[in-house]
N, C-alpha and C positions, 0 to 999 in steps of 0.2 A: 503493500500499499504506500502510497505517496500522498503526504499533507500538504497541500501548497498553500502558504501562508502569506497573506497581504496584510500590511500594517500601515495606517496612513494617519497623518495629522493634516487638517485642511487649513488653507489660508485664512486669515481672520476676516477677509472680505467676502468669503463663502457665506451665503445667506442660508438660513434654516431650510428653506425649500430646496436649495441647491444640495444641502447635505442629506436630507431625505431621500431626494431623487438618486444620489449616488449610492447610498445604502440600499434602496429598494432595488437598483440595478445589480448589485451584488447578490441579493437576494433572488432576483429574476435568473441569475446565472444557475444558482443552485437548483431551482425548480425545473428549470427548462433543458438543461443540458444532459442528456443521458450518461454521459462519462462520469458525472458526478455521483459518487454513492452515498455520500451526506455532507452537510455543510453548517456553518455557523457564521452569522454576521451580527456584529454588536460592538460595545464599546470595549476598548482594551483597557485591561484593569491590570494595575500593578506595572505597567511600562510607561514608556515616554511619548507613546502615540495615543490617539484619541478612539480610533476605531480600527478594527481588524475583520477580516474575512479568512475562513479556513476551508478549503475545498478537498475532499479526500477522493482521490482518484486510484482505480487498481495497479495501473502500472504505466509505464511510458507512453503507450498508445492512448491512454486515457488522459494522460497530462497533455498530449498534444492535441487531443479532441476539445480539452478545456481551453488550451491556448487559443485555438483556432475558430472557436465557436462564435457565432455570430452575437450572441449576448457579451461574451468577453471584449469584443471589439467595440461594442456598444458602450459598456462601462468605461472602456478606455477612453472613447470620445468625450463621454459625458463628465469622468472625473479626474483624469489625469492632469487637466489645467487649474483644477481646484487644489491640487496637493501640494502642501509646503514641504513636508517630508513623507516618504515612501520606503519602506522596506519589503522585499518580497523574497522568499526562500522558502525550502522544502524541507521536510523530514519524513524519512522512510526507514521501514523495518528490511528493506531489500539490502543485503550486504554486499552487492557488487561493488568492487572499489572503483568501477568506471561509470558509476551511476551520475555522479555530479557532472562529469564530461558530457555524458549523454543527455543531461537535463539541461545543459549549456547549450549544446549543440540544438536542441529543440527551439529554444529561444533565438538563437542565431537565425534558424530558417525561417521562424516566423517573422522576425524582423526583416529578413532578406526579402521575404514576399510582400510585406507590407511597412516600407520605410517611414511611413508616416507615424507609426507606433514608435518607432526609435526616435523619431524627432521630438514625440510627445513626452517620452521618458527622458530625453536628455535635457526638456524644458522643466523638469521637477527641480526645485533648488536644492534639495537634499535626497538623493536617491542611492539605496544600496540594494544589490540583489542582481538576480539574473537579467539577462537582456541588454546590457552595455557591456561593450569591450573595455578592457582593463587600460 
């Protein structure tokens, strides 16, 4: 299993309506994407971020299906410009020593096919995680 985790703090200029729309877009990802086995969206408690979403997928194929699903792109379009800080990472019980490299390759392929996503990620003032070259 792969737990794909998104942690975000939104810009002070984000309105309550924009925040709720972004959170609802995350929820819609979980409800509508068959690759997602379970999910949670809510406040990030005990950390330096305001909100988090965790999406559980079965394997690398499921992660790529998540990354390239229309609802994921819709959330990117809706929310990335609102993010002040964003961290994206994965947790897995798969002991493949090459798993991280394989995950990074999925993000690279996604960004190669959709360079506007890479531009949006690059525009987040503080971003760490998959999807950007070192």
